[in-house]
Backbone as a printed PyTorch tensor [residue, N CA C, xyz], in Angstrom:
tensor([[[  9.5780, -13.1460,  -6.5670],
         [  8.1630, -13.3320,  -6.7740],
         [  7.8690, -13.2720,  -8.2680]],

        [[  7.1000, -14.2030,  -8.7520],
         [  6.7560, -14.2680, -10.1800],
         [  5.5020, -13.4440, -10.4530]],

        [[  5.4120, -12.9380, -11.6760],
         [  4.2470, -12.1750, -12.0940],
         [  3.8440, -12.6680, -13.4790]],

        [[  2.5850, -13.0250, -13.6500],
         [  2.0730, -13.5210, -14.9270],
         [  1.3970, -12.3670, -15.6580]],

        [[  1.7940, -12.1380, -16.9070],
         [  1.1900, -11.0680, -17.6890],
         [  0.9830, -11.5390, -19.1180]],

        [[ -0.0850, -11.0600, -19.7680],
         [ -0.2290, -11.3630, -21.1890],
         [  0.8930, -10.6490, -21.9390]],

        [[  1.3740, -11.2360, -23.0270],
         [  2.4350, -10.5490, -23.7600],
         [  1.8400,  -9.4070, -24.5690]],

        [[  2.6910,  -8.6000, -25.1770],
         [  2.2220,  -7.3930, -25.8510],
         [  1.3750,  -7.6720, -27.0810]],

        [[  1.4580,  -8.8720, -27.6270],
         [  0.6770,  -9.2130, -28.8090],
         [ -0.6670,  -9.8570, -28.4560]],

        [[ -0.9200, -10.0740, -27.1710],
         [ -2.1680, -10.6920, -26.7430],
         [ -2.2090, -12.1890, -26.9820]],

        [[ -1.0440, -12.7970, -27.2130],
         [ -0.9940, -14.2320, -27.4620],
         [ -0.1800, -14.9010, -26.3770]],

        [[ -0.6750, -15.9820, -25.8430],
         [  0.0360, -16.6890, -24.7900],
         [  0.2090, -15.8100, -23.5660]],

        [[  1.1780, -16.1330, -22.7590],
         [  1.4790, -15.2900, -21.6230],
         [  2.9490, -15.4400, -21.2770]],

        [[  3.4400, -14.4750, -20.5140],
         [  4.8230, -14.4880, -20.0920],
         [  4.8600, -14.4990, -18.5790]],

        [[  5.8200, -15.2070, -18.0330],
         [  6.0240, -15.2230, -16.5980],
         [  7.2690, -14.4000, -16.3370]],

        [[  7.0970, -13.2700, -15.6490],
         [  8.2330, -12.4190, -15.3520],
         [  8.8040, -12.8260, -14.0040]],

        [[ 10.1100, -12.9310, -13.9280],
         [ 10.8030, -13.2990, -12.7000],
         [ 12.1310, -12.5760, -12.6910]],

        [[ 12.7300, -12.4370, -11.5230],
         [ 14.0120, -11.7490, -11.4180],
         [ 15.0640, -12.3760, -12.3350]],

        [[ 14.9700, -13.6610, -12.5970],
         [ 15.9540, -14.3690, -13.4130],
         [ 15.6640, -14.2770, -14.9030]],

        [[ 14.5630, -13.6640, -15.2990],
         [ 14.2470, -13.5250, -16.7180],
         [ 12.7680, -13.6930, -17.0010]],

        [[ 12.4190, -13.6530, -18.2780],
         [ 11.0400, -13.8220, -18.7160],
         [ 10.8870, -15.1990, -19.3410]],

        [[  9.8180, -15.8760, -18.9920],
         [  9.5780, -17.2370, -19.4510],
         [  8.2830, -17.2600, -20.2450]],

        [[  8.3710, -17.5680, -21.5280],
         [  7.2260, -17.5020, -22.4400],
         [  6.5380, -18.8480, -22.5620]],

        [[  5.2170, -18.8200, -22.5420],
         [  4.3920, -20.0070, -22.7910],
         [  3.3390, -19.6040, -23.8180]],

        [[  3.2120, -20.3690, -24.8910],
         [  2.1930, -20.0960, -25.9040],
         [  1.0110, -21.0390, -25.7020]],

        [[ -0.1550, -20.6150, -26.1920],
         [ -1.3570, -21.4400, -26.1350],
         [ -1.4850, -22.2820, -27.4060]],

        [[ -1.8240, -23.5360, -27.2300],
         [ -2.0970, -24.4370, -28.3430],
         [ -3.5710, -24.8030, -28.2560]],

        [[ -4.3650, -24.4700, -29.2760],
         [ -5.7890, -24.7980, -29.2270],
         [ -6.0130, -26.2940, -28.9980]],

        [[ -7.0650, -26.6190, -28.2790],
         [ -7.3620, -28.0080, -27.9230],
         [ -7.5660, -28.8710, -29.1610]],

        [[ -7.9690, -28.2770, -30.2870],
         [ -8.1570, -29.0780, -31.5060],
         [ -6.8400, -29.6810, -32.0000]],

        [[ -5.7010, -29.1740, -31.5090],
         [ -4.3940, -29.7240, -31.8650],
         [ -3.8010, -30.5900, -30.7640]],

        [[ -4.6150, -30.9780, -29.8170],
         [ -4.1330, -31.7690, -28.6870],
         [ -3.4760, -33.0740, -29.1310]],

        [[ -3.9420, -33.6410, -30.2360],
         [ -3.3730, -34.8970, -30.7390],
         [ -1.8990, -34.7550, -31.1180]],

        [[ -1.4310, -33.5370, -31.3600],
         [ -0.0300, -33.3170, -31.7060],
         [  0.9090, -33.4720, -30.5150]],

        [[  0.3830, -33.2480, -29.3000],
         [  1.2550, -33.2390, -28.1190],
         [  0.9520, -34.3250, -27.0940]],

        [[ -0.2900, -34.7660, -27.0360],
         [ -0.7030, -35.6960, -25.9910],
         [  0.0490, -37.0210, -26.0840]],

        [[  0.7400, -37.3700, -25.0200],
         [  1.4710, -38.6210, -24.9430],
         [  2.8210, -38.6220, -25.6410]],

        [[  3.2000, -37.5010, -26.2550],
         [  4.4500, -37.4480, -27.0080],
         [  5.5320, -36.6040, -26.3420]],

        [[  5.1220, -35.6980, -25.4680],
         [  6.0640, -34.7560, -24.8760],
         [  5.9210, -34.7210, -23.3600]],

        [[  7.0210, -34.3400, -22.7030],
         [  6.9700, -34.1430, -21.2590],
         [  6.0120, -33.0160, -20.9300]],

        [[  5.2820, -33.1500, -19.8320],
         [  4.3060, -32.1250, -19.4840],
         [  4.1710, -31.9800, -17.9830]],

        [[  3.5450, -30.9120, -17.5800],
         [  3.1930, -30.6870, -16.1860],
         [  1.8950, -29.9020, -16.1490]],

        [[  1.2130, -29.9330, -15.0070],
         [ -0.0870, -29.2890, -14.8670],
         [  0.0540, -27.7800, -14.9230]],

        [[ -0.9810, -27.1130, -15.3950],
         [ -0.9530, -25.6620, -15.5410],
         [ -0.7100, -24.9350, -14.2220]],

        [[ -0.9940, -25.5800, -13.0990],
         [ -0.7600, -24.9470, -11.7970],
         [  0.6880, -25.0930, -11.3370]],

        [[  1.4880, -25.8420, -12.1110],
         [  2.9000, -26.0190, -11.7770],
         [  3.7160, -24.7670, -12.0750]],

        [[  4.9670, -24.7930, -11.6970],
         [  5.8460, -23.6430, -11.8530],
         [  6.6130, -23.7020, -13.1750]],

        [[  6.3100, -22.7650, -14.0650],
         [  7.0310, -22.6690, -15.3360],
         [  8.4970, -22.3660, -15.0570]],

        [[  8.7540, -21.4630, -14.1570],
         [ 10.1210, -21.0830, -13.8100],
         [ 10.8880, -22.2730, -13.2660]],

        [[ 10.2850, -22.9930, -12.3370],
         [ 10.9440, -24.1520, -11.7330],
         [ 11.2310, -25.2530, -12.7420]],

        [[ 10.2700, -25.5540, -13.6100],
         [ 10.4620, -26.6190, -14.5920],
         [ 11.5440, -26.2390, -15.6080]],

        [[ 11.5560, -24.9860, -16.0440],
         [ 12.5870, -24.5720, -16.9860],
         [ 13.9660, -24.5760, -16.3330]],

        [[ 14.0510, -24.0720, -15.1200],
         [ 15.3500, -24.0100, -14.4470],
         [ 15.8760, -25.3860, -14.0710]],

        [[ 15.0090, -26.2720, -13.6390],
         [ 15.4560, -27.5590, -13.1040],
         [ 15.5170, -28.6720, -14.1540]],

        [[ 14.5810, -28.6850, -15.1050],
         [ 14.4820, -29.8260, -16.0200],
         [ 14.6820, -29.4960, -17.4950]],

        [[ 13.9780, -28.5020, -18.0160],
         [ 13.9180, -28.2960, -19.4570],
         [ 14.9790, -27.3640, -20.0200]],

        [[ 15.4810, -26.4590, -19.2420],
         [ 16.4240, -25.4500, -19.7290],
         [ 15.6990, -24.1660, -20.0830]],

        [[ 16.4070, -23.0660, -19.9980],
         [ 15.7820, -21.7520, -20.1900],
         [ 15.3080, -21.5060, -21.6150]],

        [[ 15.8410, -22.2270, -22.5870],
         [ 15.4440, -22.0290, -23.9820],
         [ 14.3540, -22.9940, -24.4400]],

        [[ 13.7690, -23.7250, -23.5160],
         [ 12.7280, -24.7010, -23.8700],
         [ 11.5060, -23.9970, -24.4470]],

        [[ 10.8740, -24.6370, -25.4190],
         [  9.6500, -24.1190, -26.0380],
         [  8.4610, -24.7920, -25.3620]],

        [[  7.6550, -24.0060, -24.6500],
         [  6.5210, -24.5500, -23.9110],
         [  5.2070, -24.0700, -24.4950]],

        [[  4.2440, -24.9930, -24.5940],
         [  2.8910, -24.6400, -25.0220],
         [  1.8960, -25.1820, -24.0090]],

        [[  0.8310, -24.4200, -23.8080],
         [ -0.2350, -24.8760, -22.9280],
         [ -1.4040, -25.3300, -23.7840]],

        [[ -1.8580, -26.5460, -23.5200],
         [ -2.9980, -27.1040, -24.2280],
         [ -3.9100, -27.7290, -23.1880]],

        [[ -5.0980, -27.1810, -23.0390],
         [ -5.9970, -27.6740, -21.9990],
         [ -5.4220, -27.3550, -20.6270]],

        [[ -5.3200, -28.3680, -19.7760],
         [ -4.8370, -28.1770, -18.4110],
         [ -3.3510, -28.4620, -18.2480]],

        [[ -2.6550, -28.7330, -19.3290],
         [ -1.2500, -29.1030, -19.2150],
         [ -0.3500, -28.2190, -20.0640]],

        [[  0.8900, -28.0900, -19.6260],
         [  1.9180, -27.3640, -20.3490],
         [  2.9210, -28.3950, -20.8500]],

        [[  3.1880, -28.3670, -22.1490],
         [  4.0410, -29.3660, -22.7910],
         [  5.3550, -28.7400, -23.2560]],

        [[  6.4270, -29.5040, -23.1710],
         [  7.7280, -29.0980, -23.6720],
         [  7.8620, -29.6250, -25.0990]],

        [[  7.7280, -28.7460, -26.0930],
         [  7.7540, -29.1680, -27.4980],
         [  9.0550, -28.7680, -28.1870]],

        [[ 10.1260, -28.6600, -27.4280],
         [ 11.4170, -28.2460, -27.9720],
         [ 11.8880, -29.1650, -29.0930]],

        [[ 11.6010, -30.4510, -28.9970],
         [ 12.0540, -31.3970, -30.0220],
         [ 11.2900, -31.2470, -31.3410]],

        [[ 10.1290, -30.5900, -31.3240],
         [  9.3590, -30.3010, -32.5420],
         [  8.9430, -28.8310, -32.5310]],

        [[  9.8700, -27.9300, -32.8330],
         [  9.5700, -26.4940, -32.7610],
         [  8.4600, -26.0370, -33.7100]],

        [[  8.1660, -26.8330, -34.7170],
         [  7.0810, -26.5040, -35.6530],
         [  5.7580, -26.3030, -34.9090]],

        [[  5.5110, -27.0980, -33.8820],
         [  4.2730, -26.9750, -33.1020],
         [  4.2330, -25.6100, -32.4190]],

        [[  5.3480, -25.1860, -31.8400],
         [  5.4270, -23.9110, -31.1350],
         [  5.2320, -22.7370, -32.0870]],

        [[  5.9040, -22.7740, -33.2360],
         [  5.9000, -21.6310, -34.1420],
         [  4.7050, -21.5990, -35.0940]],

        [[  4.1380, -22.7590, -35.4830],
         [  3.0630, -22.7660, -36.4770],
         [  1.6580, -22.9380, -35.9040]],

        [[  1.5280, -23.7300, -34.8540],
         [  0.1910, -24.0380, -34.3350],
         [ -0.1880, -23.2440, -33.0950]],

        [[  0.7840, -22.9120, -32.2650],
         [  0.4950, -22.1950, -31.0210],
         [  0.5110, -20.6990, -31.2660]],

        [[ -0.1860, -19.9870, -30.4080],
         [ -0.2000, -18.5140, -30.4990],
         [  0.0470, -17.8960, -29.1570]]])
């Protein structure tokens, strides 16, 4: 069973699961132009655990912007500089 909790810094959230912790950072909507149409994505109601395990890999960098979660592994600058 998965459990969603805010991380200790109050930024983004973490999905805790028996197989590990899966981090997702928030990307403000004003930066939506950086990710929209450029990266693989899934709806916020989708399974972070399932997508990482089946498609993206456990080390994938995911950001949530609006209603979608984007895989920005190919441009880590977005994850580390723009998302929180």
